[in-house]
N, C-alpha and C positions, 0 to 999 in steps of 0.2 A: 504493500500500500504506500509506504514511504517512497519507495523507488519510483512508483507511478506518479506520485505528486511531484517528485523532484524532476522527473522527465517532462511533465507538463509545464512546470515552471521554467525549465531550461528552454523548451520550445517557445514559450511566450517571450522570454528574454531575447532569444535569437531572432524571432520575428520582429520584435521592437527595434533591435539593432539594425535589421534589414531596412525597416521603414525610415530610420534616421541615418542610414549609411551615407557615405560620400556620393555614391552613384545615384542614389535616390534624390538627394538634395540637388545635385547637378542637373538631373533630368527635370525636376520640378522647376528649378530656376530657368532653364532653357524654355520650358513649356510656357511659363508665365511671361517670360521676355518676348517670346513669339506672339503671344496673345496681345500684349501691350503694344508691340510694334504694329500689328495688324489693325488694331483699333485706332491708333494714332494716324496711320495712313488713311483709313476710312474716314475719320473725322475731318482730316485735312482736305480730302477730296470733296466731301459733302459741303464743307465750309466754302471752298473755292467755287463750287457750282452755285451755291446760294448767293454769294457775293456777285458773281458774274451775271447770273441770269434773273435775279429777283426783279430788276427794273423792267424786264421784258415780259413779266407775267401780267399781261394786259388782256382785255377781251379780244383784241386783234389776234392773239396767238391761237384762240379757239375758233375764230370766225373767218380768218383770211386763209388764202391758198398760198402755196410756195410761189415765190417770185424772184426775179433777178436782183431786185432791190431789197436789201434786208429790212428797210424801214416799212415796206409794204407786205412783207412775207408773214405767213402764219403756218400752223401745223394742223389745220382742220382735217385734211384728208388722212393724215397719218394717225390722228386720234380716232377718227371713225374707222379707219382700216384696222387698227388694233382691236377695237371693240368687235368688229365683224369676225376677224380671224380667231380671237380668243373665244367668242361665243360659239362659233362653229366647232372649234377644237373641243370645247366642253361637251357639246352635244354628241360628237363622234366618239369621244374617249371615255367619259365617265360611265355610261351604261355598259360598254364593252369591258372596261377594266374591272368594274364591280362584278359583272357576270363571270368573267374569267377567274377572279379571286374566289368567288363562292364555289365554283366548280373544283378548283384546285384544293381548297381547304376543306370542303364538306363532302364532296361526292367522289373525287378522284381517288383511285387506289394507289396509295403511296408506295406500295410494294412493286408496282409495275415500273419497268425501267424507263418507259417513255414519259411517264408522269414525272419521275425524278429528273429526267433530262430536260423537260420543259421548265421545271422549277429552277434548275441550275442556270438555264439560259435567261430566264426572266431576271434573276438576280444579277447576272453579268451585264445584261442589256441596260440596266439602270445606270451604269457607269460609262457607257459608250459616249464619245464626244458628239456634240450635236451636229457637226458637219457631216458625220457618217449617215445620220438619218436624212439629211438633205440629199445626199447622193442616192440613198435608197428610194426616197420619194421621187426624185428626178428619173431614176431608172424605171420605176413602176409606171409613172405617168407617160413616159416614152413608150413603154411596152404596150400600153392600152391605146396608144395612138393620139394622145392629147398633144396638140400642137402648141397652144398658148398655155404655158405652165405658170405664168405669173398671175394666177387667179386666186380668189379667196379660198376656194375648196382645196386647191393644191397646197397653199400655205398651211391651211388647217390640217391637212393630211400629214405633212411633214412634222408639224408640232405634235400631232396625236401620236405618231410613232415615238417621238422623243419622251413624252410623259406617260405613255401607257404602262411601261414597266414600273414606274414610280407609283402610279395609282394602284396597280395590282398588289405590289408589296405592302403599301399602306393599308389597303383594304383587308388583306390577309392578316396583318397584325391586329387590326381592329376586331376582326371576327375571332381570332385566336384568343383575344382578351376576354371574350364572353365565357363565363364559367360553364364547365361541362354539366353541372347540375341542372341548368336551365334546359339543356337539350334532353337530358335523361328524364326530367319531369314531364316535358311535353310529349316525349315518346311513350312514357308510361301511361299517359292519359288517352292514348289512342291516336295521336296525330302522326301523320306520315313524316318522313324526313324532310320533304320539301315544305310542308306546312310548318314544321318546326323552324326551319331556316327562315322562311318568309315572315312568320308572325312573331317569332321570339328572338332569334339570333340577329337577323338583319336590323330590326329597330334598335336593339341594344348597341349595335356597332356603328350606327349612323354618325355619332359625333366624331369618331376616329376616321370614318370614311370621308366625311365632309372636310375635316381638317387636312387630311392627306391630299384630297382632290384640289382644294384651294391653293395649297402650297405648291402643288405640281403646276397648276395654271399660272401661279406667280413666276415660276421659273420660265414657263413658255412665253410669257408676255415680254420678257426681256431679251429674247433670242433674236438674233439678226442673221447669223451665218447660214442656217438652212434656207431661210427665205431669200437671201441674196443669191444663193446657189440656184434657186428656182427662177431667178430673173425678176424678182420683185422690183418694182419701179422706185427709183430714188427721187423722181420729180413727178408728182401727181397733182393735176390741176382740176380734179373732179372728185366727187364723193362716191365711194363704193356703194353699189346699190343691189348687190346680189352675190350669190355664190360663184358666178362666172365672171364677176367684175374684176378688173385690175385693181391693185391695192398697193399701199405703202403702210408701214407701221412706224411707231415712234422710234424704236431703235434704228431702223433704216434711215429715217429722216435725220436723226442725230448724227449718224455716220456720214450722211451727205453734207450736212452743214459744217461739221468739224473739218472736212477736207477743203472748204472754201477759204480763200486768203483774207476775205473781209472780216473785220472784227465784229461787225453786226451779226453775221451768221453764227459766229462762235457764241455770242450772247443768246441768240435764238436756240442754239443747241443746248446751252446750259438751262434755259427756261423750260425747254421740252424735257430735259432730264429731271428737272424738279417735278414736273407733272407725272412723269413715269415713277419717280421715287415715292411720291405721295400715293399714287395708285397701288404700288407694291406694299407700302405700309398699311394702307386701308385693307387690302386683301389679307395680309398676315394678321392684322388686328381682328378681322372677322373670324379667321381660323382659330385664333387664341380664344376669342369669346365663345365660339361654338364648343370648343374643347372643354373650357372651364364651366360653362353654364349647363351643358347638357350631358356631360360625362357622368356616368353612374359609378359610384364607389361600391365595389363588391366586397 
């Protein structure tokens, strides 16, 4: 008994020395230093954007079209194009991602090799660079004979490929967090597996699903590379009016203006960046509110 207690005490002491060892302290110091440097760079960038673009946050930015004169230019088509593309992306991606996650988590046989293969690929696809999805979308649209690829549905398709793995993973985690007792209780009362998922599991997982979906859309709204690869227009003087309409988005418009030599265009790019940042903060705030307000503590 004494030897056992002595062994436990020595184990605790050794683990304590490990946590306070030189290597651990060096690692924690480097970790915090990296975090501080990243935050400082981010705050510096945001401050510069606010100082440069705040004066151009006028109604003209939201009502005027791009022009050769920065004093008469606005970002109206880019703002409307972002709304069109993200709304279409949400309609295409969220139902498919949720359905795929429900199948993989609740109905698929995890002992089958092809299901494990699909799960592995979904996890890997979440880390693929966005430009690769632009190439995939470009190849698919070319294969089905689409000539004009810079259309709203084409951009939404590329962004859907980008965020679909993220939504599947987030939905699976939300479904997995629902206690097994809820499923067992529903099945014991005579409900089928589908009725259990639809009436019990899925409603309980809605906060996590909504949070993951909104965060995925937040990532998509800031992407420009896959859309530029599809030939998205950098100068649009009309409002997008449908799925087959040409479009531009705020990241693409910012990219265009920052490449201009005139200082006025740089100010417009900074003002549009502020609008994009505010939109991202609002979307992330909605996700946090949904998670905190509707999440159930089991």
